[in-house]
C-alpha positions in Angstrom: 19.3 -16.6 6.7 19.2 -13.5 9.0 18.1 -14.4 12.6 17.3 -11.4 14.7 17.7 -13.4 18.0 21.3 -14.2 17.1 22.2 -10.6 16.0 20.0 -8.6 18.4 22.8 -6.3 19.5 23.4 -5.3 15.9 19.8 -5.2 14.7 18.5 -1.8 15.7 15.1 -2.2 14.0 14.5 -5.6 15.7 15.5 -4.3 19.1 13.2 -1.3 18.9 10.4 -3.5 17.6 10.8 -6.1 20.4 11.0 -3.3 23.1 7.9 -1.7 21.8 6.0 -5.0 21.8 7.0 -5.8 25.3 5.9 -2.3 26.5 2.4 -3.1 25.1 2.3 -6.5 26.8 3.2 -8.7 23.9 6.1 -11.1 23.4 7.7 -12.9 20.4 6.8 -16.5 20.3 9.4 -17.6 17.7 11.3 -16.7 14.6 11.6 -19.1 11.7 14.6 -19.8 9.5 13.3 -17.2 7.0 13.2 -14.4 9.6 9.4 -14.3 10.0 8.4 -13.4 13.5 5.4 -15.2 15.2 3.3 -13.5 17.9 0.3 -15.0 19.7 -2.4 -12.4 20.2 -5.8 -13.6 21.5 -6.6 -16.6 19.3 -4.5 -15.5 16.4 -1.0 -16.5 15.5 0.4 -13.6 13.6 3.2 -13.9 11.1 5.3 -10.7 10.9 8.0 -9.6 8.6 10.3 -6.7 9.4 11.5 -6.4 5.8 9.4 -3.4 4.9 10.1 -1.6 8.1 13.9 -2.2 7.7 13.8 -0.7 4.2 11.8 2.3 5.3 13.9 2.9 8.4 17.1 2.7 6.4 15.7 5.2 3.9 14.2 7.7 6.4 15.8 6.9 9.8 12.2 7.4 11.2 11.1 5.2 14.1 7.4 5.8 13.4 7.6 3.0 10.8 8.2 0.7 13.8 5.5 2.3 15.9 3.0 2.0 13.1 3.7 -1.7 12.7 3.3 -2.3 16.4 0.0 -0.4 16.4 -1.4 -2.6 13.6 -0.4 -5.7 15.6 -2.0 -4.4 18.7 -5.2 -3.7 16.8 -5.6 -7.4 16.2 -6.4 -7.8 19.9 -9.7 -5.8 19.4 -12.4 -7.7 17.5 -14.0 -5.3 15.1 -17.4 -6.7 14.1 -19.6 -3.7 13.5 -19.5 -2.8 9.8 -21.2 0.5 10.3 -18.4 1.7 12.6 -15.6 0.9 10.3 -16.9 1.0 6.8 -15.6 4.6 6.2 -12.0 3.3 6.8 -12.0 0.7 4.0 -9.5 1.3 1.3 -7.3 -0.6 -1.2 -3.5 -1.1 -1.3 -1.3 -3.1 -3.7 1.2 -5.9 -3.2 3.5 -7.8 -5.6 2.0 -11.1 -6.8 4.6 -13.2 -4.9 3.0 -12.2 -1.7 1.5 -15.0 0.5 -2.1 -13.9 0.5 -3.4 -16.7 2.7 -7.1 -15.8 3.5 -6.6 -12.2 2.4 -9.1 -10.9 -0.2 -7.2 -10.0 -3.4 -7.8 -9.2 -7.0 -5.1 -9.5 -9.7 -4.4 -6.2 -11.6 -1.5 -7.2 -13.8 1.0 -10.0 -13.8 3.2 -8.0 -11.4 0.8 -6.9 -8.6 -2.7 -7.3 -7.1 -5.2 -5.2 -5.2 -5.9 -6.0 -1.6 -8.6 -4.5 0.6 -7.5 -2.9 3.9 -8.9 -1.4 7.1 -7.2 1.9 8.0 -6.6 2.3 11.7 -3.9 3.3 14.2 -1.8 5.0 11.4 -1.5 1.7 9.5 -3.5 -0.8 7.5 -4.6 -4.4 8.1 -5.6 -6.7 5.3 -9.2 -7.8 5.1 -9.9 -11.5 4.9 -12.9 -13.6 4.1 -13.4 -14.1 7.8 -13.9 -10.4 8.2 -16.7 -10.4 5.6 -18.5 -13.1 7.6 -18.0 -11.1 10.8 -19.4 -7.9 9.1 -22.2 -9.8 7.4 -21.4 -8.3 4.0 -20.3 -9.7 0.6 -17.4 -8.9 -1.7 -19.5 -6.5 -3.7 -20.3 -4.5 -0.6 -16.6 -4.3 0.2 -15.6 -3.3 -3.3 -18.3 -0.6 -3.5 -17.4 0.8 -0.1 -13.7 1.0 -0.9 -14.4 2.9 -4.1 -16.9 5.2 -2.3 -14.2 6.1 0.3 -11.6 6.8 -2.4 -14.2 8.9 -4.3 -14.7 11.0 -1.1 -10.9 11.5 -0.9 -10.7 12.6 -4.6 -13.6 15.0 -4.1 -12.4 16.6 -0.9 -8.6 16.1 -0.5 -6.8 15.2 -3.7 -5.2 17.7 -6.0 -3.3 17.1 -9.2 0.0 19.0 -9.3 1.5 19.6 -12.7 5.1 20.2 -13.6 6.0 21.5 -17.0 9.0 19.8 -18.4 10.1 21.0 -21.9 6.4 21.7 -22.7 5.3 18.3 -21.4 2.9 18.0 -18.4 3.9 15.5 -15.6 1.2 15.0 -13.0 1.5 14.1 -9.3 -1.1 13.3 -6.7 -1.1 15.6 -3.7 -2.9 14.2 -0.7 -2.1 14.3 3.0 -2.7 10.5 3.3 0.4 9.8 1.3 0.1 6.0 1.6 -3.1 6.3 -0.6 -1.5 8.2 -3.5 -1.3 5.2 -5.8 -4.7 3.9 -4.6 -6.4 7.1 -5.7 -5.6 6.3 -9.3 -7.9 3.3 -9.1 -11.0 5.2 -8.1 -13.8 5.3 -10.6 -13.8 9.1 -10.2 -10.2 9.5 -11.3 -11.3 10.3 -14.8 -13.2 13.4 -13.6 -10.1 14.6 -11.8 -7.5 14.2 -14.6 -9.3 14.7 -17.9 -9.2 18.5 -17.9 -5.4 18.7 -17.1 -3.7 15.5 -18.1 -6.3 14.0 -20.3 -8.0 10.6 -20.5 -6.9 7.9 -21.1 -3.7 8.5 -19.2 -0.5 6.6 -18.2 1.0 6.2 -14.8 3.9 4.7 -12.9 3.4 3.5 -9.3 6.6 2.0 -8.1 5.5 2.3 -4.5 2.3 3.1 -2.7 3.3 6.7 -1.8 4.7 7.7 -5.2 3.2 8.0 -8.6 3.6 10.0 -11.8 0.8 10.4 -14.4 1.1 11.7 -18.0 -1.0 11.9 -21.1 -1.1 9.7 -24.2 0.5 12.4 -26.3 3.4 12.6 -23.8 3.8 8.9 -23.6 7.0 8.6 -25.7 8.6 11.6 -23.9 8.1 10.4 -20.3 8.3 6.7 -20.8 11.9 7.2 -22.0 12.8 9.4 -19.0 11.2 8.0 -15.9 13.0 4.6 -15.7 15.8 5.7 -13.2 13.4 7.3 -10.7 11.0 4.4 -10.9 13.6 1.8 -10.2 15.2 3.9 -7.4 11.8 4.3 -5.7 10.9 0.6 -6.2 14.2 -0.6 -4.8 14.4 1.7 -1.8 10.9 1.4 -0.3 9.4 -1.2 1.9 6.1 -0.9 0.1 7.1 -1.7 -3.5 4.4 -2.3 -6.1 5.6 -2.5 -9.7 8.0 -1.0 -12.3 5.4 -1.3 -15.0 4.0 1.5 -17.0 0.2 1.4 -16.6 -2.5 2.6 -19.0 -5.8 3.8 -17.4 -8.8 3.9 -19.7 -12.5 3.0 -19.8 -11.4 -0.6 -20.5 -9.6 -0.8 -17.1 -5.9 -0.9 -16.2 -3.3 -2.7 -18.2 0.5 -2.9 -18.2 2.0 -1.8 -21.5 5.7 -2.2 -20.5 8.0 -2.2 -17.5 11.4 -0.8 -16.5 
C-alpha cells in the first residue's frame, strides 16, 4: 500500500499538503497501512484521505485542490454552534455507498450512491453529523428543509439551463458559478419549475461527478442514453468526486436509477 512517508520525495501532492498544514500550525500524527492520514485538532482525531485531491490535481494541475482541503481541516478547530449563523450554508453532496459514513448523516438515493448534508465554508464542504444537530439544537427535518431551501434560492437566483441542439435533440446542462453544486441542484424540489418548459418533466440525468451533469427529456431517452456512455465513464474515472455511472429518472415519484454505464 502506498505510504507517503516512505515516498515523500516523489509524492508532490503529499509534500504540498504537509507543508501547508505545518504553515497553519498542524502536524500529521500518523499514516495507516491504507494511506489514511490522521491529524489531531482540538479534541478531534481527523482521518484524511488524499485520494480525491490526487485525482483532481492529476487532472487539473491545480494546487487549490490542496489548499481547499487544508482550509476544511482548519475549520474543524472552530466550533460552530450557532445555527442562525450557518444555516444559509447548508447544502447536499453525494458519495458512493462504499464510503465510511461514521456519524455522518446520510440518505440512500440508489444502490450506487447516497446523499450527505454539508456545511459550505472556506471554499470546501464538511460533512454534517448527528453531533452537529445536537450542537445546533435542531432535528433532521430542520436540516433537510434548510438544505432544500438553500438549493431553491440558488435555482431561483443563480442557476440557468443551457441547451445544446444535437441532431434535433436537446441536451441540457446546469450553469452555476458554484460548480460543485451542479449535481446537487437537480435534487431541489424546485427543479421541476426550472426544466419543465425547456427539457420537460419527468426528465433523465447523468451525474458521474458532482460538478458535471447532463439532463434530457423522456422523448430523447433512447437517443442520449446510447451516446453518453463514454463521457460519463471518462468523467467518473478521472475525478476525485465521483458519484455514479447510473442513468437517473427524476419524476414526482422521486429519483430512481433505470440503468448504468
